[in-house]
N, C-alpha and C positions, 0 to 999 in steps of 0.2 A: 710711055713708061708706066702710067697708072693702070693701063689695061693688063700689062704683064704681071703687076703686083696683085691685081684682083684675080687674075687667072691662077696664079700660084696659090693664093689663099683658098680659092675654091677647090683646087686639086687637093690641098692639104686637108681641108674639111671633109671632102669626099673620102679620102684615104682613112681618116680618123673614123668616119661613119662606118666604112666597110670593116675596119678592124674591130670596132665595138660590136657590130652585128655578128661577126665571126666568133668572137668571144662569147657572146650571148648564146649562140648555137651550142657551144660546148657546155654551157651552164644549164641548159634546159633539162637535161636528165636529172641532175641532182635537185634542181628546183622542183621538178615534177614529183620526185620521190618525197620530198619534204611536204609538198602540198597534199599529196595523197595521204600521208601519215597524219597531217594536221586535221584534215577534213574527214578522215575515215573512209576514203574511196579507193577503189581498185586494189583491194587486198590481195597481195601476192601470197602464194602458198609457201609453206615452210619447206626446207630441204629434206634430206634423207631422215627417216625415222630412226632415232637411237634410243627411244624410250623403252619401257618395260613391255614385254610381249604379253603380259597378263591383261585379260579382258575384264573390264568393269561391267559385269552382268547387271548390277543394280542400277545402272544409269543408261538412259536412251537419249540419243541426239538425233534430231530430224535433219537430214541433208537433202536440200532441194537442188534440182539440176535445171539449168537454163541453157539454151542454145540459140544464138542469134547470128545472123549473117551481116557482115559489113556491107556498106554500099557497093553495089556492083557484083556481089557474090550471088550466083544463081543456084547453087547446090541446095537441095533439101538437107536439113541438118537438125536432128532432134535426139534427146535421150530416149532410151527404151521405156523408162519410167520417169515420172515427174519428181519423185522423192523416194528416199529410203530411210528407215529407222535403223540406226546403228548403235552398237555399244562401243564406247571409247576403248581403244587398244585392239579392237578386232580389225582384221583385214577385210576390205569390202571391194566390190567391183560394180561398175555401171558401164553399160555399153551405149555408145552414141552411134546412130545410124546416119550415114551420108550417102547421097546419090548425086551423080553428075548427069544432069538431064541434057547436056549439050552434045554436039556432034564433034567435039574436039577434046583432047586431053587437057586437063587442068591441074594446077598445083595449088594447094591451100595450106595455110598455117593457122592454127587455133591459138588464141591468147586467153589464158585463164584469169579468173578473178574470184576472190572469196569475200563474202560478206557475212557477218560484220568484220571489219578489218582487224579488230582485236583478236578474232578467232583464227585469222589466216596463219599465224605462227604455229598453230596447233593442228593444222591440216596438212598431212604428208601424202604426196602422191608417190607411189612406188613404181608405177608404170602409167604412162599417159601418151596418148596420140599427139598431145601438144608439144612433146619433146622433139618431134621430127615433122618435116613437111610431108603432106599427104598428096600423092599423085593418083588421080582417078582417070581412067580411060572413058571415052564417050559411053554414056548409059550405064556405067559401072556403079554398083551399090555395095558398100562394105559396112561392117560393124567395127567400131573402134573402141577398145576398152580403156577405161581409166581405173586403176587400182589405187586404193587410198586407205589411210588409217587416220582416224580422229584421235589425237593424243589424249591419254588419260588425264593429263594436266590441264585440259581445256577448262577455263573458268566455269564454276558451277552455274553462274547466271546465264550462260550461253546454252540454250537448248535447241537452237535452230541455226543451221548454216546454209548458205547458198553458194554453190559452185557454178559459176557461169563461164561460158566460152563464147567468144566472138570469132567467127571464121572469116578469114581474109583470103581473097583471090590474089595469089602472088605469081600467077602464070607469066605475066609480062616481065617479071624480075628474073626469071630463069634464063640462063644462056640458051641460045637456040639448039645447041647440041644436046643439052639435057632434055629438052622437050622432044626432040626427034628420037632420042634413046628410049623415051617412054612409049613410043609407038610400037 
């Protein structure tokens, strides 16, 4: 009789542990967002630009570009230039160059980040390769544009922004038909 009571308690404890872990999984995204905001990391860019189209010619902001590959990503990936000097309110473009050196089609997704995080709300991408997945055939090399506007309301003490991308190989996550269609 004691064994069945012990087994029942163990099963209930295990079910409780599974339920708590499941709930924690759902809580991770909001927790991550709060932690990023609190520590000023992984600044996400702002949405569509709705500010004035007037360019602030009197002010210059330096925008630095970084490109890194996640573990397992073999593509070469780099901006055409390391940085640009831009005027707030002006539309700008930077090209990122990628090359698939493998003998198979691959699919990638770029995840952006802006630093300092307080400036992220003032950085507006109007077009970006990060909005869609990129499929490259074996040996293919392409240029991918990012078009952006630094908001005129960017705090005056921010004179330098960094736009970084991390490129992830998501080929294995693609359904087999999508990969064959790319051939």
